[in-house]
N, C-alpha and C positions, 0 to 999 in steps of 0.2 A: 184643454184638449191639445194634442200635439199639433204643430204647424208644419206645413210643407212649403218649400220654396218653389215658386212657379215663375216662368219666364213669360212675359207679355211683350207685345210690340205696339205700344200706343203710337199714334201718328206723330205726335210732337216730339217724341224721343226716339233714339236708336233702339235700345233694349233696356228694360227696367226690371229689376228683380223685386217682386212683391211677395208679401206673406198671405197665405190663405189657409183655411182649415184643411187639415189633412184628410183627404178622402182616397188616398192612394195607398197601395200595399208597399210601394217602394218610394218613400218620400226622399227628396233631395236634401242633403244635409251639408252644413258648413264643416269642412274637415281641416282647413288651415286658415289661420288669420295672422296678420302682422300690421302693426300700427306705428306711426311716427308722428307725434304731436297731434295735429288735426287731420291727419290722412290715414286711411285704413284700407287694407286690401284683404279680400277673402277668396278662398277657393272652395267650390262646392264639390260634393261627391261625384258629380259627373264631369269634373275637370274644368269648369268655367270660372273666369276671373271677374270679380265684382269689387267696386271701390265705393267708399263713402267719405264724406268730409268736405273741407273748404278747398276749392280749386281756384284760389286767387291768382295763381301763376301757372296754371295748367298742370299742376303736380299730379292730378288724377288721370291724365292722359286721355281725356275725353274732349269733345269738340268745342266745348264752351268753357269759359272760366269766369271767376268772379262770383260764382254761385256756391251755395252750401247744399251738398247732396246728403240729406238726412236718410234717404233710403238707398239701399245698395244699387249701384248702377253697373250694368253688364257691359264690358268692353268687347264688343262684337268683332272688332278688327283683329283680335287674336285667335279667331276660330281655327285657323290653319295650324295653330300650335297646340290645340287641345287634344287630350286632356292635359291641363296645366298641373304640374306636380307640386310645386312649392313657389312661394313668392315672398319678397320683402320690399318694403317701400320706405323712402326717406323724403325729406322735404325738397330734394333736388332730383331724385331719380327713383326708378323702380327696376327690380331684376326678378326674373322668373325662370323656372325650370320647365322645359316643354315636354311633350309626350316621348321624345327620343332621348331625354335626359341631356339636352343641350342647354347651356346657359345663355340667356338673352338679357341685354341691358337696354332700358328705355329711358331716353332723355326727354325732358319736357321742352316744349317750344311754344312760341306765340303764333301758331299757325295750325291749320286743321290737319297737317301732315305730322305724324309722330315718327321719330327716328328710332328704329329698333336695331341694335347692334349685337351680333353674336360675340360672345366672349370666347375666344380661342384659347386652347391649352388644356381644357378639361377633357379627359377621356374616360368615359364611364366604364369601359372594359378593363382598364388598368387601375383606376382609382376607386371604383365602386360607386354606388348610387348615392346621391346627396340625400341625407335624411334630416338635416336641419340647416336653415338659412337665416341669418340675422344681419343687421346693418346699422351703421350710425350715419352721420351726415355725409361722410366722405367715402365709405367703402362698404363692401359686402363681405361677409365671412360665412363659411359653410363647413360642415363635416360630412363625411361619407360613411357608409355602413362598414367600410374596411378600416376606418380610423384616420383617413386622410384629413388634414386641416387646410382649407383653401381660402383664398382671398382674391377679390377683383374689384376694379373700378373702371372708369373710362379708359379703354385702350390698354389695360394691364391685367394679367392673371398670374397668380403666384401660388405655388405649393409651399405652405409654411411648414408643414410636417407631413412625413410620409406615414404609412400604416404601421410602422414599428412603434409609434408613440401611442397608438390606439386611443385617439381622442373620442370621447363619447358625448361631450356637451360643450357648447360655447355660450358666452354671454357677452353682450356688447354694451359698453357705457358711452358716455358722451365723447370721450377722447381716448379711451383705453378699452382693451378687450381681454377676456379670460377664456381659457380652455382647460377642460378637465379630462384627464386620462383615466383609462380603465383601472389603473392601479392606485387611483386616488391622489395623483399629483396635480398641481395647478400651475399653469403657465400664463404669462401676461405679456402684452406688448402695447405700445402707444405712449401717451403722455403720462409721466410719473411725477409731475412737478409737486403734487400734493400727496404723494405716497399711495396713489391708487393701486400701484403694483407691488406694494409692500417693501419698497426700498426707499432710502433717504435720497434727497436731491443730489447729494454728493456722489452717491453710488450710481444712480441712473437718473437721467433727465428725460430723454426721449428714447424709447426702446424700439428699435427698428424691426426686430423679429422676435417671436416668442421665446421667453427665457423662463426657466424654472424659479418659482418663488421659494427660495431656500428656507425662509422662516417657517414654512409649513411642512418641512420634510418629516418632522416627527408626528404628523397628523395624517390620517387617511380621510380624505375629503370625498363627500358623497353628493354635494350639490354646490353650485356657485351662482352668483349674480353680481353684475356690474352696473353701476348707475352713476351719472354725473361724474364726480371725482372720488368715488369711494367704491369699495368692494366688500362683499360678504361671502363667507364660505361656511358650510355645514359639515361637521365631522361625523364619523361613524359612531362616535361616543356621545352624540347628542349635544355637542358644543357648537355654538355659533360665534364665529370670529369676524371682526370688522377691521378694515384698515383703509387709510385715506383721510380725505378732508371731513371734518366734523363742524364746519363753520355754520351749519344750520341746526346743529344740536340734535342730530338723529340718534346719537349714541349715548345720550344722558338725559336727565329730566330737567335740564336748565336750558330753555330755548335761547338760541343765539350764542351759546358758548362756542368759541372758535378754538379748535385744536386739530393738529394733524397727527394721525396715528401711523407711524411708519412700520411698526411691527403689529402682528395680529392681536387684538384685544377681544376678550370674551364679552359679548353683548349682554350676556346674563348678569354681568356685574352692574349694568345700567338698568336692566329690566328683570328684576327678580321673579316676576310672574312666569317667566319662561322656564324656570327651574322645574315646574310641574308638567311641562309639555314635552312630549316625545316628538320632536320635529321631523317632518318628512321632506318638505321642500321649502325653498325660499325664493322670493321675487322682490325686486325693487324697481321704482320708477321715480326719478327726481328725488324728493326728500321723503317719499313714502316707502315703507317696507312692509311686506306681507309674509306671514309664515303659516304653513299648513301643517297640522299635526296628524298622527295616525288615526285620530278619531274624527277627521274632517273638520276640526275647528280651525278657524282662520283668525290670526292675530295680526292686527294692523298697528303700526306705530310710526313715528316721525313727526314732521311739523308741516304746516301749510304756509307757504310764503307768497308774498305778493309778486305777481309776474308783470310788474309795471315797467321793468327795464327793457330797453331795446336790445335785441340779440345782435351779435356781430354779423357783419355781412360775410357771406361765403361766396366762393367762386361758383358761378352758375353758368354753365355752357349751354347756350340755346341756339337753335337754328332759326334764322329770320329770313324771310323773302326767298325761300329756296326755289321759288318759281320765277324770280326776277332775273332772268338770264337772256332776255331778248335785247336786240340792239338799242331800243329806245328806253329800256328800263334797267340800265346798268347802274349798279350802286357805285357812287363815286367816293363817298366818305360816310362815316357814321360816328356819332358821339354818344357816350353813355353818361347819364347822371345817376342819382341814387334810385335805382329800380325803374328807370325809364330810358328810352333811347329816341334819338332823332336821326332819320336817314335822309341823306341827300343823293338824288339820282343825277346822272349826267344830263338827263333831259331838263333838269331844273325843278322837278317835282320834289316835294318834301313830305315825309311820312313820320308819324310819331306813334309810340306804343308804350304801355306800361303804366306806372303810377302817374297821377295827374292832379294832385292835391292843389298845386299852385297854378293850374292851367298851363303847365310847362309844355304840354303837347300842342298848344295853339288851336285847339279844336272848338273853342267857345264854351267849354264847360269844365268841370272838375272830375269827370268820370274816368275810371280806370279802363284801359284798353288792353285786352289780351292779344289782339292781332293789330298789325299796323294799319293806321288810318291816314288818308291823305289830309294834309293840313291845308284846307281850303282848296281852291283850284290853283293852277299854276300861278305863282306869285308875280309873274310879269317881269322877272329879272333873271339875268344870266348868272346864277350864283356859282361861286367858285370855291367857297370854303364855309365851314360851319363849326360852331363850338357850343358846348353846354357847360353848365356848372353843376356841382353836386347839390346846390341849394334849390334848383328848380328854375333855371333861367336858360333860354335857348336863343341863339343868335344866328343870323345869316349875313353874309357880307360878300360883295364883289370887290376884290382888291383893286384899288386904283380909281374907283368911282365914289360917288357920294352916298351910295346906298348902304345902310346898316339897319337891319330890321331885327326885332326881337319880340319875345312874348314871355310872360311869367310874372315875377314880382316886380312892382314898380321900383322898389328900393334897390334892386340890383341891376335894373335895366338903364338906370340913369335918367328916368323921367319921373320918379316918385319923390315924395317929400315926407315919407313916414316909414317907420319900420314895422307897422302893423301888417304882418304877412297875409292874414286872411282878408283884411278889409281892402287892401290896395293890390288887386290882382288884374292884370291886363290879360284877357282871355284870348285875344287874337293878335296876330302880328301887327306892329306899329313901327313907324320910322323912329330911329334913335340917332341923335347927333346930327341930324340933317342941317341944322342951323349952325353947326360948329365947323363944318368941312368945306373945303374948296376944291373945285375941279382941277386946279393947278397944283394941289398938294395931296395926292392920293394916299390911301391907307397902305402902309408897308407891312405892319404886323399888329396883332392884337391878342388879348387874352381876357377871358371873362370868367372870373371866379370870385373869391371873397375880396380880392384886390383886382379891379378891372382896369385895363388901359387900352388905348389905341395910339400906336406910333405912326406918324405920318412920314412921308418920304423926306420932308424937310428937317426931320429930327425933333419936331414938336410932338409933345405927348399930352394926351388927355387922361385923367385918372378920375375914378370914383369907386365907392364901396367901403370896405372895412378899414378903419384908420386908427384903431386903438394903439398901434405901435408906430404911427406916422409913416406907414409904408406908402401912402399916397403922395408924400412929399409936401405935406402941409401940416401945420400944428393946430388944426381945428380941434376943439375940445368936444365936439358933438359926438365923437365915436365913429359914426358912419356918415359918408358923404353921398347923397342920393342923386346929385346933379353933376354930370361931368364938368370938370374945369380944366383949363389949360395950365398944367403944372410946370412944363418946361417948353421953351421956345428955341427951335433950331439947334438942339444940343446933342441928341443921342442918335447913334446908328444901330444900337441893339439894346433891348430892354428885357428884363426878367423880373417877375414879382412872385411873392408868396404871402402868406398871412402876416408874417412878421417883418419881412424886409423887401426892398426892391433894389436892384442893381442895374447899371446901364454902362455901356461903352461909349465914349465920347466920339463925336464926328472928327475925322481927320487926325486921330491920334490913337495911341494904344492905351490911354488912361481909362481906368475903370473906377466908377463911383458907386457907393452903396449908401442907403439911408433906411431909417426905421429902427428896429431893435438894436441896441448897442452891441450886443454879443455877436451880431452877424455882419458888422461893418467892415472888419479887416483893415482898419486904418491905423492900427498899432498905437491906439490912444487909450489910456485908463481913465474911465469916466467915474465921477463920484456916485455914491449909492443913490443920491437924490435924483439922478438922471437915468431913466430907463430906455428912452428912445430919443432919436434926433430926426428932424425932418429935412435938414439941409444935406445934400449929397456930400459924402466924405470920400476922399481919394483912398483907394485900396492900396496898401503899402507893399507893392511887389518889389522885390529886390532887382537891382540893375543887372543886366539890361531887362527892361520891362517887356514881358512877353506879349505877343499879339493874340489876344483872347478872341476866340471865334464863337464860344458858347458858354453860357453861365446857367447853372441849375441851382435852385434854392430849395433847401430842406426846412426843417424846423429849427431856425436859428443858426443855420450853417449854410455854407456855399461850396459848390464845386465848379471849377472853371477849366476849360480845355483851350490850349493854344493851337496855332496853326502848325506847330511842330509835334503835336501829339502829347505835349506835356500836360500833366494834371496838377492842379493846385486846389487846396482846400483851406477854409478858415471858418471861425465861428465857434459855437458851442460844441462840446465834445462828449456829452454825457453818455452817448451810445456809440462811441468810437467812430463817429462819421468823419473825423479828420483823417483817420487812417495812419496815425503816427505811432501807434502802439500804446497810447496813454488815453486818459480821460480828461486831460488838461485842455482847457479852451485855448484857441489860437487867435490872437489879436491881429495877426497879419498872415498872409498866404503861406502855407506850407507846401513845399514842392515834393510830390510823391515820386522821387527819383526812380524807385523800383519799376515804375511804369514807362520810363522814358524810352526803353528799347522795345516796348510792346506795340508801338504804332497805334495808339488809341484813337478811334474815330468817332466815338459816341460816349456820352456820359449821361447818368441819371442820378438825381438826388431825391430820395424819398424821405419820409419824416425821420426814420430811424436807421436807414442804411443807404449805401451808395453803390452804383454799378458802373463799370467801365467796360466797353466793347472794343476789341482790337480789330484791325483790318483782316486778320486771319480767322476771325470768328470765335475767338476765345473771350470768356467772360471773367472779369475780376470783380470781387465784391468785398466790402468792408462795412462794419456796423452790425446791426441786428435786424433780422426779419422777425418781428416780434408781435405778440398779441396785446395790443393796446398797453404797451409799456409794462407788461407783467414779466415775470421771470420765466415764462414759458416761451422761449424763443427757439427758432429753427436754426437759421444760419447765424453764425457769430464769428467775427474776425476783427482783430484790432488793427490789422494792416491789410492792404490789398491782397486777396487770396484767390488763386485760380479755382474756379468752380469745376467740379468733375461732372460735366454734362454727359448724360448717358449716351451710349452708342458712339461716343467720341465725335458728336456732331459739332459742326461749325455753326455759330449763331449769327444771323444777319439782322435781327430786330429784337428789341427788349421793351417790355412795358410792365407796369406793375403799380402797386399801392403799398400801404404800410404793411399789410399782412401777406402779400403774395407777389410773386414774380412770374411772368410768362415770356417764353422765348419762341422765336420762329427760327427754325433751322435752315440750312442750305437746301434741304429738300421740301421746304414749305411745311415741315412737321411742326406741330404745336406742342411744346413742352412746357409744363407748368409745375409749380410747387406752392405750398401754402404752409403757414406756421403750424398747422395741425397735421401736415403730411410729412413723414420722415424721409422722403426722398423725392426725386423728380419723377414725373409721370408724363406719358404721351396721350394726347387726345386724338382718337381715331377720326379720320376724315375721309371723305369720298376719294376714289381713285382718280377723279377728274378735278380735284381741288386745286384752285389757284388763289393764293392769298393776295388780297388787294390792300387791306389796311387793318390796323388793330387799335383798339381804344381801351383805356383802363381808368376811366373816370367813373366813380360810383361802382358799377359792376363791369366785368370784362365783356367786350364785344369784339367779334372777328368778322371781317367782311371778306367774302370769297366768292368766286364765280365757278359755276359748273361749265367748264369749257369743253370744246370738242377735241381736246388733246389730253394725254395722260399727264398726271402731275409729275413733278421733277423726280427723276430717277426711275420712272416706270415707262414701259413701252407695250406695244401690241394693242393699240386702240381697237375696239372700245373696251376690251376686257381689262386692259392695263394690268396684266398679271405677269409681266416679264420684267426682271430687274437683275442687277449684277452685284456681286460682292468682290471687290478688289480685283477686277479684271476678269472674273469668271461668272457665267450665267448661274442663276440661283440653283439650277438642277444639274450642274456639271459635276462629275465625280471628283474633280480637283478643287472644287470650291471649298472655302474655309479650311485651307491647309490639308487637302486631300481627304476630306470627310471627317475632320475633327470637330465639326459643328454643322449647323444648318443655317443657310442664308435665308433670313426671314424678312429682311428689308434692305434697300439699297445700301451697300457697304456696311451691313450690320450682320455679324455672324453670331448666332446663339450657340455657344460652345457646348460640346458634349462633356459629360462628367469626366473630370481629370484634365481639362484643357481650358486655357484662358488667353486673353489678348484679343486685339481687334480682329485678327485673322485666325484665332484659335491655334496659334503656333507655339504657345508656351505651356508646358505641362505643369501640373500641380497635383498634390496629394491631399486626400481627405481622410481623416480618421474619426470615426463615430460622428459623421456629418459635420465635422469641424475642419476648416481649412488649415493647411500646414503652417501658414503664417499667422494664425490666430494664437494669442497668448494662452487661450484656454484649451488648445489642442492637447490630446493625450492627457486630459484632466489637469492640464497646466503643469505636468510633472515629467514631460518627456518630449521627444521629437517624433513628428510624423514622417517616416522615412519611406513609406509606400502606402498604397491604398489600404486603409484600415490596418496599418502596421506601425505600431509605436515602439520606439526605443526609449525605455524609461531611464532618464538621466538621474533621477532621484531614487537612490536604492532603498528609500523608505517606502516605495510603492512598487507593486508588480501588477500583472494582469494585462489583458489585451489592449486596454486603453489606460494602463497605469492607474486603475481605479481602486485597487485593493491595497490595504495597509500591509507592510512587510517589515520584518526585522532582519537586517543583514541579508537581504535578497530572498528570504523565504516568507511566503504568505502567512498571515497571522493565524489561519485556520489549520495549518500543517502541524502534525504531531511533532515534527522535528524542529519547529521554530524555537528560538531561544535555546538551542542545543538540546531540546527536549526537557529542559529543566525549569521552564518558566512560561509566562504568558506574554504575547506581544500586544501591548495595550496602546501602542501608538507607533508612528513611523520610527523604526530603529530604537524603540523604547521597550526594553524587556523588563518584566517584573518576575524575579526569580521566586519560585514557589517551593523548591526542594531544598531542604536544609543543607548547608555546607557549600552551596554553589552561589557564585556572585560574578560580577563583571557585566559589561555592556551586552553580552550575548549569553549570560548565565553559564559560561564555559570554564570559569576559573574556580579552583578549589585548593585546599590545603591538606597536608598530612602532618598532623601533630605540630602545627605552627609554622610549617614551611610551605610556600607555594609549590604546586606540583612540578613546576618547571625549575625550582631551585635545586642546585647540586647537593644541597644538604638534606633534601627531602629523603625519607626512608634511610636515614643514617648514611646516605650516599651509596648504599648497597642494593637499591631496588628502585622500582618505579611507582610513583604515586598514581594509582589508577582511579581513585574516587576519594571523596572526603575521608581522611584517616583510614585509608585502606592501601597497604603497600604490598607490591608483588616483588619478592626478593629476587636478586639477580641469579643465584646458583644454589646448589644444595648445601653449600657450606654456610650460607647465611640464612638465618631464620629469625623468628620472633615478630611481634606486632609491628615493630619499626625496623626490622632487618638488622637489629643491633646485636644478635647472637651468632657465634661462629664456631665450627669444629675444625681443628688443625691437625693433620697427620704427620708423624715422624717415622723413621726407619724401623724402630723397634717397639713403638708404643703409641698410644693415643693420648695426646696432651689435651687435657680439658681445661679450658680457660674459665676464669671467673668463678662463680659459686655454683657451677652446674655439675660437679664431680659426683655427688650422691645420686643425682638423677641419672647420670650416664651409667654408673655402676649398677643401679637398680635395673635399668633397661637391659644391660648386658647379662646380668644374672637371670632375669626372666627369660631371655632368649636361650641361654644355655640349659636352663631347667626344662624348657619346652622340648629341646632337642633330645635330652636324656630320656625323658619319659616317652617320647615318641619312638626312640630306639628300642627301649624295653618292651613297649607294646608290640612292635613288629616281631621281635624275637619270640615273644610268648605266642603270638598268633601262628607263627610257623611251627612251633613245637606242637601245639594242640592240633593243628591241621594234619601233621604227619601221623599222630596217634590215631586220629579219626580214620584216615585212609587205611591204616594197617588193620584196625578192627573191622572195618568194612570188607576188606579182602578175605579175612578168616571166615566171616559170615557167609560169603558167596561160595567159598569152597565147600562148606558143610551142606549148603543147599544143593549143590551139584552132586554130591555123593548120595544124598538121599534120593534124588531123582533117578540115579542110575540103579539103585536097588529096587 
């Protein structure tokens, strides 16, 4: 029996969608669905939005998390937007189209309040109604009924294609996207590292905007599907082509065979059973592929793989404590670990949320927390700082006193004696190092990670943690040290540590020492292969004069140091260009990045595979790779310090990041971020009352901000905060953005109108066929864009509005006069002569009896060679096939040259004969006419006489 969807209101839930037998004439039906992993979203025929799946981190946008919702759950908070038109969901966000065809973006949070942001830029009246929406982990893609191709994410909206391309279908893969046009062309954008867009790695790595897949130009495509790192397309001739990675063996019958197909390959070659199927549509998900034929048969193929590997971390922007803005609950700092966070308030209270496998939240258990929980009552100490590590350890400290408390794994807290992570867990805060410290020697700095240390004011340093590379300053062979030990006494004024190395600056001198992995020492010593690490501090070999180093950052076997004069030095391993010298050669001693000397560098950051330097004027310089776990799919790549082109020409005041992403804070407290899977920089939308307090990038990204009673930087007119300026003019002034050449959309940021560019939209530019004038592909790569949609074709082998048509000598190939009308234009300036006797580049050359038409000897020199072997003689005295015959006149006779006398005599005799006979005929005619007239007159006389009688 049919089923009807009915909405109930049980007391223990908000609203729940249940199934009952259909007793209604108008049952509610599901009309739209979208899923992403374990999350599902559905729209009913009455425009309501339901979700199902696992809401472990509030991905389903309902009031509780950590539960599995096997039955559809109604999101009542969206009633004001109903009827919902369409929806797409990812593991980090959800986007929907409301009743007025506005786009809304929903961000998950660990709180009962859900943030719903309108995506600005979409206009249903000019772009048409959205008819399909899809999404991957990082952005949403949609098409409209007029053929527009749109894309958006947090704080960004783009029109990828206008209606001229007539896009009719989209398909979203893991890191790439496909779009199908009405005329059967396929476009792709995203990551092409494994050929998912049909190009080789050398041709395309990361494709920022949709480009035509040229290898499919000879096919008419009727369906597309994108999945993981491969693509499939179906043609109108019932051919199924695949390209991209085949590492899971989807396209042949040998599981596990790895191969990359950069050009399209016919899947029927691998699956002959498809030869008898008339395919209608295709779909793919992961390593599974489905085909539907015209008889509604479904073909499934592919392989099933174990999903035991851990997926890569993604940037997840969440709002925490949005109601903590009172005087006694101001957030002072926050630290993030792997999927959990610890929050310290100015009042001394501490809260934890997120994952809790190692009791790192300090709540007395190992249960996950979707919302922040207070860690016990107030701890009884005036805390001033806090740190966590990615392994599940949290610490509190008041600098200058004896108190250092922590919770989590014993092995990392300095109180355990075992590496059994599950067996030795401290579930509530305990004192650490209390027997090691003195009130006369307070804590100066500390760091708690895989290599943990506490530096005291005296210069003495305690170490514990990971020691496989002797970064603790001891040669213990145990691997890990679980109990803090005094490694150095009264020696250091500054310390920095990483998994492989530690470095420190000596008290009362400029000397810097490093120990641990030999590649990161910088001591200009070549060690034998048998020695991998050293535990004794080695003097870093700076050239004289030794700089006064004020900060040291350690990466993966490399180091970056900053002097008090803004000089930047690097040393160590250089596999990923982290030295910045343009090579991959390791540096055994500090390399001075002199190109940064005049940049006034004030901040440095060393990540595992790349480095960042920030100047006093807010510019960012980067070198190395922003990479995906050391794969060849990298975003930023520079062998020497390179100025990053920050959007909106913003000045940056703070930088944070990890191996795979970087996040910047601008002068206006704007949040700008990028990720190895994102082809550009993006802005995160924030409240108009936003005030940044701190930023953390350990584990996942966390931002701490306050909702103040003032407008955020650059805005005015509180509380609306809707007034701002662009380069001295208010946003709605007629002179803003160079007298209306653009629109002022944010403080000092003009969104330029078509044909204008520059910070203030003061520089004109031209576009031809949607391609900028400075693009090498403008005018089909064969001319210059000299005006709006006006190309000057510089290659005379092509003509047309956009130099798109083949031509021969300036004439389009389809013109009847091409190749002088004597041949075919088979390529740019390439004529194939088809009429006998014509030759040459333009089929314009020919001969008359062995001589070129332009030769003075052609036609015996007495005529013009008009066409092959056809002479036009110059005057009446020359004649003959080659104008080789002539008649010459004298005073008394005609002189006949050559062997033509008989011919001439015969002609003259014929003429004379004709004249004689014509004369005789005329005389005879006159004679007989006179006789007739005379006889006629006699007859008339007789007739008149008879009448008179």
